[in-house]
ROPA-925365 format. One record per residue (C-alpha): residue number from 0; residue in one letter; x, z, y. Coordinates in Angstrom, 3 decimals. Layout:
! ROPA-925365
+------+------+----------+----------+----------+
! resi ! resn !        x !        z !        y !
+------+------+----------+----------+----------+
!  NUM !    A !        X !        Z !        Y !
...
+------+------+----------+----------+----------+
! end
This chain:
! ROPA-925365
+------+------+----------+----------+----------+
! resi ! resn !        x !        z !        y !
+------+------+----------+----------+----------+
!    0 !    X !  -26.303 !  -40.579 !  -39.894 !
!    1 !    X !  -29.290 !  -42.329 !  -38.398 !
!    2 !    X !  -28.714 !  -44.246 !  -35.201 !
!    3 !    X !  -31.388 !  -43.668 !  -32.567 !
!    4 !    X !  -32.601 !  -46.893 !  -31.040 !
!    5 !    X !  -32.216 !  -46.877 !  -27.282 !
!    6 !    X !  -35.535 !  -47.014 !  -25.465 !
!    7 !    X !  -36.280 !  -50.443 !  -23.985 !
!    8 !    X !  -35.904 !  -50.508 !  -20.216 !
!    9 !    X !  -37.132 !  -53.011 !  -17.585 !
!   10 !    X !  -34.472 !  -55.060 !  -15.868 !
!   11 !    X !  -33.394 !  -54.251 !  -12.330 !
!   12 !    X !  -34.855 !  -57.625 !  -11.330 !
!   13 !    X !  -38.293 !  -56.590 !  -12.606 !
!   14 !    X !  -38.129 !  -53.282 !  -10.735 !
!   15 !    X !  -37.029 !  -54.989 !   -7.526 !
!   16 !    X !  -39.823 !  -57.560 !   -7.864 !
!   17 !    X !  -42.378 !  -54.758 !   -8.023 !
!   18 !    X !  -40.840 !  -53.025 !   -5.012 !
!   19 !    X !  -40.859 !  -56.212 !   -2.947 !
!   20 !    X !  -44.497 !  -56.919 !   -3.788 !
!   21 !    X !  -45.482 !  -53.366 !   -2.838 !
!   22 !    X !  -43.632 !  -53.581 !    0.479 !
!   23 !    X !  -45.446 !  -56.861 !    1.212 !
!   24 !    X !  -48.804 !  -55.254 !    0.411 !
!   25 !    X !  -48.082 !  -52.206 !    2.546 !
!   26 !    X !  -46.884 !  -54.313 !    5.475 !
!   27 !    X !  -49.773 !  -56.778 !    5.620 !
!   28 !    X !  -52.689 !  -54.819 !    4.190 !
!   29 !    X !  -55.336 !  -55.062 !    6.938 !
!   30 !    X !  -56.628 !  -51.795 !    8.390 !
!   31 !    X !  -60.337 !  -51.185 !    8.364 !
!   32 !    X !  -61.404 !  -52.406 !   11.819 !
!   33 !    X !  -63.887 !  -50.493 !   13.920 !
!   34 !    X !  -67.275 !  -52.121 !   14.353 !
!   35 !    X !  -66.952 !  -55.133 !   16.636 !
!   36 !    X !  -63.160 !  -54.819 !   16.942 !
!   37 !    X !  -60.987 !  -57.941 !   16.952 !
!   38 !    X !  -58.561 !  -58.064 !   14.052 !
!   39 !    X !  -55.097 !  -57.360 !   15.461 !
!   40 !    X !  -53.122 !  -59.377 !   12.905 !
!   41 !    X !  -55.277 !  -62.113 !   11.333 !
!   42 !    X !  -52.204 !  -64.010 !   10.082 !
!   43 !    X !  -50.962 !  -60.970 !    8.166 !
!   44 !    X !  -54.457 !  -60.427 !    6.786 !
!   45 !    X !  -54.649 !  -64.070 !    5.701 !
!   46 !    X !  -51.317 !  -63.837 !    3.901 !
!   47 !    X !  -52.388 !  -60.567 !    2.281 !
!   48 !    X !  -55.570 !  -62.199 !    0.958 !
!   49 !    X !  -53.609 !  -65.175 !   -0.343 !
!   50 !    X !  -51.162 !  -62.902 !   -2.110 !
!   51 !    X !  -53.891 !  -60.766 !   -3.693 !
!   52 !    X !  -55.666 !  -63.895 !   -4.945 !
!   53 !    X !  -52.368 !  -65.146 !   -6.369 !
!   54 !    X !  -51.802 !  -61.845 !   -8.204 !
!   55 !    X !  -55.308 !  -61.995 !   -9.643 !
!   56 !    X !  -54.801 !  -65.591 !  -10.762 !
!   57 !    X !  -51.789 !  -64.385 !  -12.753 !
!   58 !    X !  -54.019 !  -61.816 !  -14.508 !
!   59 !    X !  -51.981 !  -58.921 !  -13.136 !
!   60 !    X !  -52.542 !  -55.960 !  -10.848 !
!   61 !    X !  -49.734 !  -54.362 !   -8.844 !
!   62 !    X !  -50.808 !  -50.853 !   -7.895 !
!   63 !    X !  -49.065 !  -48.014 !   -6.113 !
!   64 !    X !  -49.716 !  -44.694 !   -4.473 !
!   65 !    X !  -47.653 !  -42.338 !   -2.414 !
!   66 !    X !  -47.367 !  -38.611 !   -2.997 !
!   67 !    X !  -45.023 !  -35.631 !   -3.128 !
!   68 !    X !  -43.252 !  -34.397 !   -6.194 !
!   69 !    X !  -44.546 !  -31.279 !   -7.874 !
!   70 !    X !  -41.312 !  -29.321 !   -7.559 !
!   71 !    X !  -39.692 !  -30.854 !   -4.479 !
!   72 !    X !  -40.728 !  -31.988 !   -1.040 !
!   73 !    X !  -39.598 !  -35.594 !   -1.302 !
!   74 !    X !  -42.159 !  -38.361 !   -0.852 !
!   75 !    X !  -42.454 !  -40.514 !   -3.947 !
!   76 !    X !  -43.907 !  -43.922 !   -4.723 !
!   77 !    X !  -45.686 !  -44.311 !   -8.037 !
!   78 !    X !  -45.902 !  -47.908 !   -9.250 !
!   79 !    X !  -48.173 !  -49.295 !  -11.960 !
!   80 !    X !  -48.393 !  -52.846 !  -13.284 !
!   81 !    X !  -51.387 !  -53.740 !  -15.435 !
!   82 !    X !  -52.284 !  -56.851 !  -17.404 !
!   83 !    X !  -55.934 !  -57.132 !  -18.444 !
!   84 !    X !  -56.178 !  -53.454 !  -17.411 !
!   85 !    X !  -53.509 !  -52.461 !  -19.926 !
!   86 !    X !  -50.539 !  -50.652 !  -18.382 !
!   87 !    X !  -47.300 !  -52.615 !  -18.834 !
!   88 !    X !  -45.030 !  -50.715 !  -16.473 !
!   89 !    X !  -45.036 !  -47.398 !  -14.645 !
!   90 !    X !  -42.167 !  -45.972 !  -12.654 !
!   91 !    X !  -41.505 !  -43.623 !   -9.744 !
!   92 !    X !  -39.193 !  -43.937 !   -6.731 !
!   93 !    X !  -38.076 !  -41.152 !   -4.436 !
!   94 !    X !  -38.145 !  -42.204 !   -0.767 !
!   95 !    X !  -35.023 !  -41.098 !    1.067 !
!   96 !    X !  -36.604 !  -41.814 !    4.470 !
!   97 !    X !  -40.235 !  -41.709 !    5.558 !
!   98 !    X !  -40.935 !  -45.414 !    4.963 !
!   99 !    X !  -42.102 !  -47.446 !    1.994 !
!  100 !    X !  -39.681 !  -50.248 !    2.865 !
!  101 !    X !  -36.756 !  -47.869 !    3.393 !
!  102 !    X !  -34.030 !  -46.728 !    0.982 !
!  103 !    X !  -35.235 !  -45.247 !   -2.290 !
!  104 !    X !  -33.953 !  -43.884 !   -5.598 !
!  105 !    X !  -35.375 !  -44.476 !   -9.054 !
!  106 !    X !  -36.719 !  -41.199 !  -10.409 !
!  107 !    X !  -38.232 !  -42.140 !  -13.743 !
!  108 !    X !  -39.732 !  -44.895 !  -15.865 !
!  109 !    X !  -42.916 !  -43.669 !  -17.448 !
!  110 !    X !  -44.024 !  -46.658 !  -19.479 !
!  111 !    X !  -42.698 !  -50.135 !  -20.155 !
!  112 !    X !  -43.826 !  -52.899 !  -22.479 !
!  113 !    X !  -41.953 !  -56.167 !  -22.236 !
!  114 !    X !  -43.758 !  -59.487 !  -22.409 !
!  115 !    X !  -44.732 !  -62.705 !  -20.668 !
!  116 !    X !  -46.285 !  -60.733 !  -17.806 !
!  117 !    X !  -42.783 !  -60.323 !  -16.354 !
!  118 !    X !  -42.480 !  -64.071 !  -15.805 !
!  119 !    X !  -45.813 !  -64.029 !  -13.989 !
!  120 !    X !  -44.685 !  -61.013 !  -11.970 !
!  121 !    X !  -41.669 !  -63.034 !  -10.865 !
!  122 !    X !  -44.035 !  -65.798 !   -9.719 !
!  123 !    X !  -45.905 !  -63.232 !   -7.596 !
!  124 !    X !  -42.596 !  -62.032 !   -6.138 !
!  125 !    X !  -41.629 !  -65.609 !   -5.252 !
!  126 !    X !  -45.027 !  -66.160 !   -3.583 !
!  127 !    X !  -44.560 !  -63.010 !   -1.485 !
!  128 !    X !  -41.108 !  -64.243 !   -0.522 !
!  129 !    X !  -42.531 !  -67.636 !    0.494 !
!  130 !    X !  -45.232 !  -66.044 !    2.647 !
!  131 !    X !  -42.716 !  -63.673 !    4.232 !
!  132 !    X !  -40.493 !  -66.636 !    5.101 !
!  133 !    X !  -43.478 !  -68.342 !    6.752 !
!  134 !    X !  -44.176 !  -65.207 !    8.783 !
!  135 !    X !  -40.522 !  -64.990 !    9.857 !
!  136 !    X !  -40.528 !  -68.675 !   10.813 !
!  137 !    X !  -43.665 !  -68.191 !   12.904 !
!  138 !    X !  -42.012 !  -65.285 !   14.716 !
!  139 !    X !  -38.911 !  -67.382 !   15.451 !
!  140 !    X !  -41.049 !  -70.234 !   16.832 !
!  141 !    X !  -42.942 !  -67.728 !   18.997 !
!  142 !    X !  -39.624 !  -66.564 !   20.400 !
!  143 !    X !  -38.707 !  -70.139 !   21.288 !
!  144 !    X !  -42.130 !  -70.671 !   22.893 !
!  145 !    X !  -41.810 !  -67.574 !   25.052 !
!  146 !    X !  -38.316 !  -68.541 !   26.249 !
!  147 !    X !  -38.914 !  -72.257 !   26.799 !
!  148 !    X !  -39.072 !  -73.437 !   30.411 !
!  149 !    X !  -39.712 !  -77.108 !   29.677 !
!  150 !    X !  -43.120 !  -78.296 !   28.354 !
!  151 !    X !  -41.382 !  -81.232 !   26.667 !
!  152 !    X !  -39.410 !  -78.766 !   24.569 !
!  153 !    X !  -42.605 !  -76.939 !   23.582 !
!  154 !    X !  -44.328 !  -80.175 !   22.536 !
!  155 !    X !  -41.240 !  -81.306 !   20.625 !
!  156 !    X !  -41.129 !  -77.954 !   18.822 !
!  157 !    X !  -44.580 !  -78.570 !   17.388 !
!  158 !    X !  -44.058 !  -82.289 !   16.786 !
!  159 !    X !  -40.857 !  -81.696 !   14.814 !
!  160 !    X !  -42.470 !  -79.269 !   12.360 !
!  161 !    X !  -42.739 !  -80.663 !    8.794 !
!  162 !    X !  -46.285 !  -79.284 !    8.676 !
!  163 !    X !  -47.512 !  -79.513 !   12.255 !
!  164 !    X !  -51.078 !  -78.417 !   11.532 !
!  165 !    X !  -49.916 !  -75.566 !    9.329 !
!  166 !    X !  -47.558 !  -74.254 !   12.016 !
!  167 !    X !  -50.254 !  -74.583 !   14.684 !
!  168 !    X !  -52.641 !  -72.584 !   12.500 !
!  169 !    X !  -50.096 !  -69.786 !   12.003 !
!  170 !    X !  -49.296 !  -69.655 !   15.720 !
!  171 !    X !  -53.014 !  -69.414 !   16.465 !
!  172 !    X !  -53.458 !  -66.536 !   13.997 !
!  173 !    X !  -50.471 !  -64.389 !   14.901 !
!  174 !    X !  -50.626 !  -61.279 !   17.047 !
!  175 !    X !  -49.543 !  -63.408 !   20.047 !
!  176 !    X !  -52.218 !  -66.040 !   19.373 !
!  177 !    X !  -53.682 !  -66.119 !   22.894 !
!  178 !    X !  -50.264 !  -66.553 !   24.510 !
!  179 !    X !  -49.179 !  -69.119 !   21.922 !
!  180 !    X !  -52.362 !  -71.170 !   22.313 !
!  181 !    X !  -52.113 !  -71.155 !   26.127 !
!  182 !    X !  -48.426 !  -72.174 !   26.083 !
!  183 !    X !  -49.064 !  -74.986 !   23.612 !
!  184 !    X !  -52.157 !  -76.437 !   25.204 !
!  185 !    X !  -50.831 !  -76.178 !   28.775 !
!  186 !    X !  -47.553 !  -77.832 !   27.723 !
!  187 !    X !  -49.540 !  -80.717 !   26.246 !
!  188 !    X !  -51.485 !  -81.037 !   29.517 !
!  189 !    X !  -48.249 !  -81.097 !   31.503 !
!  190 !    X !  -46.939 !  -83.895 !   29.286 !
!  191 !    X !  -50.197 !  -85.853 !   29.674 !
!  192 !    X !  -51.344 !  -85.355 !   26.085 !
!  193 !    X !  -54.843 !  -84.223 !   26.983 !
!  194 !    X !  -56.614 !  -84.989 !   23.705 !
!  195 !    X !  -54.040 !  -82.960 !   21.776 !
!  196 !    X !  -54.307 !  -80.095 !   24.267 !
!  197 !    X !  -58.058 !  -80.099 !   23.703 !
!  198 !    X !  -57.577 !  -80.049 !   19.918 !
!  199 !    X !  -55.162 !  -77.108 !   20.186 !
!  200 !    X !  -57.496 !  -74.860 !   22.173 !
!  201 !    X !  -60.408 !  -75.808 !   19.891 !
!  202 !    X !  -58.337 !  -74.892 !   16.835 !
!  203 !    X !  -57.399 !  -71.562 !   18.394 !
!  204 !    X !  -61.070 !  -70.673 !   18.942 !
!  205 !    X !  -62.167 !  -71.875 !   15.497 !
!  206 !    X !  -59.639 !  -69.464 !   14.010 !
!  207 !    X !  -60.379 !  -66.659 !   16.492 !
!  208 !    X !  -64.059 !  -66.889 !   17.468 !
!  209 !    X !  -64.035 !  -63.315 !   18.758 !
!  210 !    X !  -61.168 !  -63.758 !   21.265 !
!  211 !    X !  -62.617 !  -63.605 !   24.796 !
!  212 !    X !  -59.517 !  -64.934 !   26.539 !
!  213 !    X !  -59.486 !  -68.079 !   24.412 !
!  214 !    X !  -63.143 !  -68.742 !   25.260 !
!  215 !    X !  -62.286 !  -68.322 !   28.950 !
!  216 !    X !  -59.410 !  -70.800 !   28.605 !
!  217 !    X !  -61.629 !  -73.415 !   26.965 !
!  218 !    X !  -64.317 !  -72.863 !   29.595 !
!  219 !    X !  -61.708 !  -73.512 !   32.281 !
!  220 !    X !  -60.618 !  -76.650 !   30.417 !
!  221 !    X !  -64.151 !  -78.074 !   30.660 !
!  222 !    X !  -64.378 !  -76.826 !   34.246 !
!  223 !    X !  -61.287 !  -78.840 !   35.153 !
!  224 !    X !  -62.850 !  -82.013 !   33.723 !
!  225 !    X !  -66.059 !  -81.345 !   35.695 !
!  226 !    X !  -64.179 !  -80.657 !   38.927 !
!  227 !    X !  -62.126 !  -83.813 !   38.570 !
!  228 !    X !  -65.375 !  -85.760 !   38.190 !
!  229 !    X !  -67.236 !  -84.304 !   41.166 !
!  230 !    X !  -64.297 !  -83.301 !   43.354 !
!  231 !    X !  -62.487 !  -80.011 !   43.796 !
!  232 !    X !  -63.525 !  -77.513 !   46.435 !
!  233 !    X !  -61.668 !  -77.845 !   49.709 !
!  234 !    X !  -58.371 !  -76.025 !   49.657 !
!  235 !    X !  -58.152 !  -75.790 !   45.861 !
!  236 !    X !  -55.175 !  -77.431 !   44.188 !
!  237 !    X !  -55.906 !  -78.266 !   40.536 !
!  238 !    X !  -52.230 !  -78.806 !   39.747 !
!  239 !    X !  -51.724 !  -80.167 !   36.212 !
!  240 !    X !  -55.434 !  -79.727 !   35.465 !
!  241 !    X !  -56.079 !  -82.865 !   37.512 !
!  242 !    X !  -55.193 !  -84.799 !   34.356 !
!  243 !    X !  -58.070 !  -83.207 !   32.395 !
!  244 !    X !  -60.840 !  -85.759 !   32.866 !
!  245 !    X !  -64.140 !  -86.523 !   31.197 !
!  246 !    X !  -62.730 !  -89.914 !   30.184 !
!  247 !    X !  -59.769 !  -88.217 !   28.493 !
!  248 !    X !  -62.220 !  -86.012 !   26.576 !
!  249 !    X !  -64.625 !  -88.919 !   25.958 !
!  250 !    X !  -67.472 !  -86.654 !   27.043 !
!  251 !    X !  -70.445 !  -87.000 !   29.415 !
!  252 !    X !  -70.741 !  -84.693 !   32.420 !
!  253 !    X !  -73.751 !  -82.668 !   31.256 !
!  254 !    X !  -72.268 !  -81.975 !   27.848 !
!  255 !    X !  -69.047 !  -80.680 !   29.405 !
!  256 !    X !  -71.093 !  -78.532 !   31.786 !
!  257 !    X !  -73.115 !  -77.091 !   28.906 !
!  258 !    X !  -69.989 !  -76.339 !   26.865 !
!  259 !    X !  -68.260 !  -74.696 !   29.834 !
!  260 !    X !  -71.297 !  -72.446 !   30.314 !
!  261 !    X !  -71.362 !  -71.560 !   26.586 !
!  262 !    X !  -67.725 !  -70.470 !   26.528 !
!  263 !    X !  -67.942 !  -68.507 !   29.784 !
!  264 !    X !  -70.917 !  -66.606 !   28.381 !
!  265 !    X !  -69.008 !  -65.935 !   25.155 !
!  266 !    X !  -66.008 !  -64.697 !   27.132 !
!  267 !    X !  -68.243 !  -62.253 !   29.025 !
!  268 !    X !  -70.009 !  -61.113 !   25.861 !
!  269 !    X !  -66.825 !  -60.515 !   23.899 !
!  270 !    X !  -64.515 !  -59.201 !   26.590 !
!  271 !    X !  -63.461 !  -55.593 !   27.004 !
!  272 !    X !  -61.332 !  -56.460 !   30.034 !
!  273 !    X !  -62.792 !  -56.506 !   33.513 !
!  274 !    X !  -60.667 !  -59.371 !   34.848 !
!  275 !    X !  -61.886 !  -61.731 !   32.119 !
!  276 !    X !  -65.524 !  -60.819 !   32.760 !
!  277 !    X !  -65.097 !  -61.285 !   36.524 !
!  278 !    X !  -63.410 !  -64.685 !   36.213 !
!  279 !    X !  -65.960 !  -65.955 !   33.684 !
!  280 !    X !  -68.830 !  -64.661 !   35.844 !
!  281 !    X !  -67.431 !  -66.322 !   38.958 !
!  282 !    X !  -67.086 !  -69.632 !   37.133 !
!  283 !    X !  -70.651 !  -69.370 !   35.828 !
!  284 !    X !  -71.924 !  -68.856 !   39.369 !
!  285 !    X !  -69.981 !  -71.923 !   40.507 !
!  286 !    X !  -71.508 !  -73.982 !   37.659 !
!  287 !    X !  -75.009 !  -73.114 !   38.855 !
!  288 !    X !  -74.309 !  -74.166 !   42.420 !
+------+------+----------+----------+----------+
! end
């Protein structure tokens, strides 16, 4: 009696790697923005681009689509892994709730060819895991920033990071980028680290050139240096901004004035919020006087 050879099947680890990669793609895939709209999650979009480039460098493609079964009403996820456009794995999951990252059940395995591509798929999975960990770490730091009452604690939080510049970049690209940038740069002002405060707000704008509030903040930074040089209007208390001086910025008066004007104009051009336009316009009028 002939013995039928059991059909080769992918390991559970391979299937879970595909699922994790697909969840990452679905979570961070950037929506198509409307014309002129500011990207709502540039950090997620950056990580998505990095992941897609990593997949391509491994000569793989991880594809999926969502649809309903022919004979039932359950939503299903159809996965396909290709190597040099040749299909190496196809399988289908049934979603038990209305979410790609929710519970699911394996329905069928349509095609599977083992090979070295599975090792490269694992590398892609590990890269997604690394990027997800970075996103989670950024969120935890944001939570600490929002709850901190002491500027020394905020400065120490950034200083203690193994990759200070990398963390600053992620904080300035997250969905809370404007709040993060303001908290960081104001905390550095309050601890008399003016040059670093200046570098932080510049970094935030370099990464988010279309953010009106950040342009307003940098305009006000230059304005503080100008006001400390020529004297504040009677009755106005500069508070911690008194430490922002032209000497601290190593900048002549006219250059600071020109830069303040540039960023106020950008804030007005980019803003969709009336209060930002009004504050920037008022500061421009004061610059001309």
